[in-house]
C-alpha positions in Angstrom: 84.1 76.7 92.1 84.4 75.8 88.4 87.4 73.6 87.4 89.5 74.8 84.4 91.4 71.6 83.7 90.9 67.8 84.4 93.6 65.2 84.4 95.8 63.1 86.7 98.8 63.5 89.0 101.3 60.8 88.1 103.2 59.9 91.3 105.4 57.0 90.2 102.9 54.2 89.5 100.2 56.0 91.5 97.7 57.9 89.4 95.5 60.6 91.2 92.5 61.9 89.2 92.3 65.7 89.9 90.6 68.9 88.8 92.3 72.3 88.6 90.8 75.4 90.1 92.0 79.0 90.1 93.5 79.9 93.5 93.4 83.7 93.0 91.0 86.2 91.7 91.3 89.7 90.3 89.3 92.4 92.2 90.3 95.2 89.8 87.4 97.4 88.6 87.1 97.1 84.8 86.5 100.1 82.6 84.9 100.2 79.1 86.2 102.5 76.4 83.7 105.1 75.3 83.5 107.9 72.8 84.1 111.0 75.0 81.9 113.2 72.8 78.6 111.3 73.1 79.4 108.4 75.6 79.0 105.7 73.0 80.7 102.3 73.7 83.8 101.5 71.7 83.7 97.8 70.7 86.2 95.5 69.0 85.1 93.0 66.4 87.0 90.1 65.0 86.8 90.5 61.2 88.0 88.1 58.5 90.2 90.2 56.3 89.3 88.2 53.2 85.5 88.5 53.6 85.6 91.8 55.5 82.8 90.7 57.9 82.6 89.9 61.7 83.2 86.2 62.6 81.7 84.3 65.4 84.0 82.8 68.1 83.0 79.2 67.0 84.5 79.8 63.6 87.9 81.0 64.9 90.8 78.6 64.9 94.6 78.9 65.4 97.5 78.9 63.0 101.3 79.3 63.1 102.8 82.2 61.1 106.2 81.4 59.6 109.0 83.9 58.8 107.5 84.5 55.3 104.1 85.3 56.7 102.5 82.1 55.6 99.8 80.7 58.0 99.9 77.0 59.0 96.6 75.9 60.6 96.9 73.9 63.8 93.7 72.1 65.0 92.7 70.8 68.4 93.2 67.3 67.0 96.7 68.1 66.0 97.5 69.1 69.5 95.8 66.2 71.1 97.8 63.8 68.9 101.2 65.2 70.2 103.2 62.3 71.8 103.4 64.0 75.2 102.7 62.1 78.4 101.7 65.4 80.0 98.7 66.1 77.7 96.3 65.2 80.5 98.8 64.4 83.3 100.8 66.3 85.9 104.0 64.2 85.6 106.0 64.6 88.9 109.7 64.7 88.0 111.3 65.2 91.4 111.0 66.5 95.0 113.2 69.4 96.1 113.4 72.1 98.7 111.3 75.2 98.0 114.3 77.4 98.6 115.9 76.0 95.4 113.2 77.7 93.3 113.9 81.2 92.1 110.9 83.4 93.0 111.2 85.0 89.6 109.9 81.7 88.1 106.7 81.8 90.1 103.5 82.3 88.1 99.8 81.7 88.4 98.5 79.6 91.3 95.8 76.9 91.3 94.2 74.5 93.7 94.1 70.8 92.9 91.1 68.9 94.0 90.1 65.2 93.7 88.0 64.0 90.8 85.8 61.3 92.4 86.0 59.3 95.6 88.7 57.0 94.1 91.2 59.7 94.2 90.8 60.6 97.9 93.3 58.0 99.3 96.2 58.6 96.8 95.6 62.4 97.0 95.9 62.3 100.9 99.0 60.1 100.6 100.8 62.6 98.4 99.7 65.5 100.6 100.9 63.9 103.8 104.2 62.8 102.1 104.8 66.4 101.0 104.1 67.6 104.5 106.4 65.2 106.2 109.3 65.7 103.8 109.0 69.5 103.9 109.7 69.5 100.2 107.7 70.5 97.0 107.1 68.5 93.9 108.3 69.6 90.5 106.0 68.5 87.7 105.4 69.0 84.0 101.9 69.3 82.4 100.3 70.5 79.2 97.9 73.5 79.5 96.5 76.0 77.0 98.5 74.7 74.1 101.9 74.2 75.6 103.8 72.2 78.1 104.4 73.9 81.4 106.5 73.5 84.5 104.8 73.5 87.9 105.4 73.2 91.6 103.1 71.3 93.9 103.0 72.3 97.6 100.6 71.8 100.5 98.3 74.7 101.5 96.2 73.6 104.5 94.5 70.4 103.5 94.9 71.1 99.8 97.6 70.6 97.2 98.3 73.8 95.3 100.0 74.1 91.9 102.2 77.1 91.1 103.0 77.5 87.4 106.7 78.0 86.9 108.5 79.7 84.1 111.1 77.6 82.4 114.6 78.6 83.4 115.4 80.0 80.0 112.3 82.3 80.2 113.9 84.2 83.1 116.1 87.1 81.8 119.5 87.9 83.1 119.6 91.3 84.8 122.6 92.4 82.7 122.9 96.2 82.5 120.2 96.9 85.1 122.4 97.6 88.1 124.1 101.0 88.5 127.3 101.3 86.5 128.8 103.9 88.8 131.3 102.7 91.4 129.9 103.5 94.8 131.3 102.9 98.3 128.9 102.3 101.1 130.3 103.3 104.5 129.8 101.2 107.7 127.9 104.1 109.4 125.5 104.2 106.5 124.9 100.5 106.7 124.4 100.8 110.5 121.7 103.4 109.9 120.1 101.3 107.2 119.9 98.4 109.7 118.3 100.7 112.3 115.7 101.8 109.7 114.9 98.2 108.8 114.5 97.3 112.5 112.3 100.4 113.1 110.0 99.6 110.2 109.8 96.0 111.5 107.6 93.3 110.1 104.1 93.4 108.8 101.2 91.0 108.6 100.5 90.8 104.9 96.9 89.7 105.5 96.2 93.1 107.1 97.2 95.0 104.0 94.5 96.1 101.6 94.1 98.0 98.3 93.4 101.7 99.3 93.3 102.7 95.6 90.6 100.1 94.9 88.4 101.3 97.8 88.8 104.9 96.7 87.8 104.0 93.2 84.7 102.1 94.4 83.7 105.2 96.3 84.2 107.4 93.3 82.0 105.0 91.1 79.3 104.9 93.8 79.2 108.7 94.0 79.0 109.0 90.2 76.2 106.4 90.1 74.2 108.3 92.7 74.6 111.6 90.9 76.6 113.1 93.6 79.7 115.2 93.1 82.7 113.2 94.4 84.0 115.0 97.5 87.3 113.1 97.5 90.4 115.2 97.8 93.3 114.6 95.5 95.9 112.2 96.9 99.2 113.4 98.1 101.5 113.7 95.1 105.0 112.4 95.6 107.5 115.2 95.8 109.8 113.3 93.4 113.4 112.4 93.7 115.8 114.9 95.1 119.5 114.9 95.7 120.2 115.0 99.5 122.8 113.9 102.0 122.5 110.2 102.4 123.3 110.1 106.1 120.9 112.9 106.8 118.2 111.2 104.8 118.7 107.9 106.8 118.6 109.7 110.1 115.4 111.5 109.2 113.9 108.3 107.8 114.5 106.5 111.1 113.1 109.5 113.1 110.0 109.7 110.9 109.4 105.9 111.0 109.6 105.9 114.8 107.2 108.8 115.1 104.7 107.3 112.8 104.8 104.1 114.9 104.3 106.1 118.1 107.6 104.9 119.5 109.5 106.8 122.2 113.1 107.9 121.8 112.9 109.0 118.2 116.0 111.0 118.8 118.1 107.8 119.2 118.5 107.5 115.5 120.0 111.0 115.3 122.4 110.0 118.2 123.3 106.8 116.4 123.9 108.8 113.2 126.1 111.3 115.1 128.1 108.5 116.5 128.6 107.1 113.1 129.7 110.5 111.8 132.2 110.7 114.7 133.7 107.3 113.7 134.2 108.7 110.3 136.1 111.7 111.6 138.4 113.4 109.1 136.7 111.6 106.2 135.5 113.3 103.2 131.9 114.6 103.0 129.1 112.0 102.6 128.2 111.0 99.1 124.9 112.4 97.8 122.2 110.1 96.5 118.7 110.3 95.0 116.1 109.3 97.5 112.3 109.7 98.1 110.6 111.0 101.1 109.7 108.3 103.6 106.1 107.7 104.4 105.2 106.3 107.8 103.2 103.1 108.0 100.7 104.2 110.6 98.0 106.3 109.0 96.2 107.5 112.2 98.9 110.1 113.1 99.0 111.4 109.5 95.2 111.8 109.4 95.2 113.5 112.8 97.9 115.9 111.6 95.9 116.6 108.5 92.7 117.3 110.5 94.7 119.7 112.7 96.0 121.4 109.6 92.6 121.8 108.1 90.9 123.2 111.2 89.0 126.4 110.3 90.7 129.7 111.2 87.6 130.8 113.2 87.7 127.7 115.4 91.4 128.1 115.9 91.0 131.8 116.8 88.2 130.9 119.2 90.4 128.3 121.0 93.2 130.8 121.2 90.9 133.5 122.7 89.6 130.9 125.2 93.1 130.0 126.2 94.0 133.7 126.7 90.9 134.3 128.8 91.7 131.2 130.9 95.2 132.4 131.4 94.0 135.9 132.4 91.6 134.4 135.0 94.3 132.2 136.4 96.6 135.2 136.7 93.9 137.3 138.5 93.1 134.5 140.8 96.8 134.1 141.6 97.1 137.8 142.4 93.8 137.8 144.5 94.8 134.8 146.6 97.6 136.4 148.6 95.4 139.4 149.4 92.6 137.3 150.7 94.9 135.3 152.8 96.4 138.5 154.3 92.9 139.9 155.1 91.9 136.6 156.8 95.1 136.6 158.9 94.5 140.2 160.0 90.9 139.5 161.0 92.1 136.5 163.1 94.7 138.6 164.8 92.1 141.3 165.8 89.7 138.6 167.2 92.6 137.2 169.3 93.6 140.6 170.6 90.0 141.4 171.5 89.6 138.1 173.5 92.9 138.8 175.3 91.8 142.3 176.3 88.4 141.1 177.5 90.2 138.5 179.7 92.4 141.1 181.2 89.4 143.4 182.1 87.6 140.5 183.7 90.6 139.6 185.8 91.1 143.2 186.9 87.4 143.5 187.9 87.6 140.4 190.0 90.6 141.7 191.8 88.9 145.1 192.5 85.8 143.3 193.9 88.0 141.2 196.4 89.7 144.4 197.6 86.4 146.2 198.2 85.0 143.2 200.2 88.0 143.1 202.5 
C-alpha cells in the first residue's frame, strides 16, 4: 500500500515517525463522457486563457483570488514556511471519549503505520494506552494545504486516523424539521417500537452493493456483445397519504412475513388494542409514507417466480390436480363396494361350511341307527 503522507505523531515529548495510508477505497464503476452521435471521447483540457493553449500539470500552480478578482500566487515554499507545528506532525491535543464526537464531523479515514524500526516501541505504547483508556486522541495536522482536525483510535493492532470537520464547518439544521405541529399518540409509538424490534439488527459486514453488481453484469454483457437480459428494477410506488396506524400495522406484518416469523397477526392485534385504548378519540392523523420492503430477498424472489410461471405450466398443474382429485373420489366410491362384496363372499363360505357340517352329522347318525 502506498503512503500519502509522512510525518510524526507528537505525544507529549514522545515523537512517533509514521506514514499515512488510505483506509477506504471506492469500488464505483467510472464512466467516460462520449459524443452520443459517433462515440468519440469527450476530454477536458487545462488551457491558459492568456496563451490559449493546453498547459502541462507541471506548469500549474495555485493562487488566491481576492474579492476584486486579482490572483495572488501561493507557492509550495510559501506553505512550507508557515509557522505551524502541524506542518509535518500530528499534534495530539487531548484524549476524550468517542461519544463526545458528533458523527456529523467524521470524514475520511486513514491507517497510520510506523516509519522505520525506531517508531515501533512508541507506536505500540500509544496504541496500548488508547486501548486501556477506552478513549480516542484528538490531534491537529496539516494536509493538502490546510490544517485539519483528526481523531486517533485503535483498529485491531493499528492506529487509525479519522479526519474531523471543524465544529464551525457543521451547519445547524435550522428550518429542516417539519414546521407543522404534530401530536404522536402512545399507540403509534408502541407500534413503531414493535416494528423496530421486528426489523431487528443487521450485520453490516453482510450488506453489499446490489446496484454495483447489476452494473458489472450489464457492462460484461455489453462487452461480450450480448443483449442485456436484466429486467428493470422495481420502481418505488412513491409517497401516498395513508392512515398512519394502518401503515404501521401493515409494516409490522410485512416485516414479520419477510423474515419468516410466525404470528404475523400479532401486530394487528397489538394495533387493535392500541385503537381500543384510544376509544372515542378522533380519527388517526394521516401521514405520507412509503411502502415497506422486507429484508429477506428469498421470499420475494420465490413470489416473483410464482408470479412469472407460464400459463401453460400452471394450467397443466391445475389439470393434474383435477385428475388426481377425480381418481381419489372414484377410489373412495369404489372402496365401500369392494368391502361389501368381500364380506358377502365370506358369509357365503361360512354358510356353506356350516351346511356341510350338518349333513355330515346327520349321515353319521343315520349310519348308527342302521347298524343297531
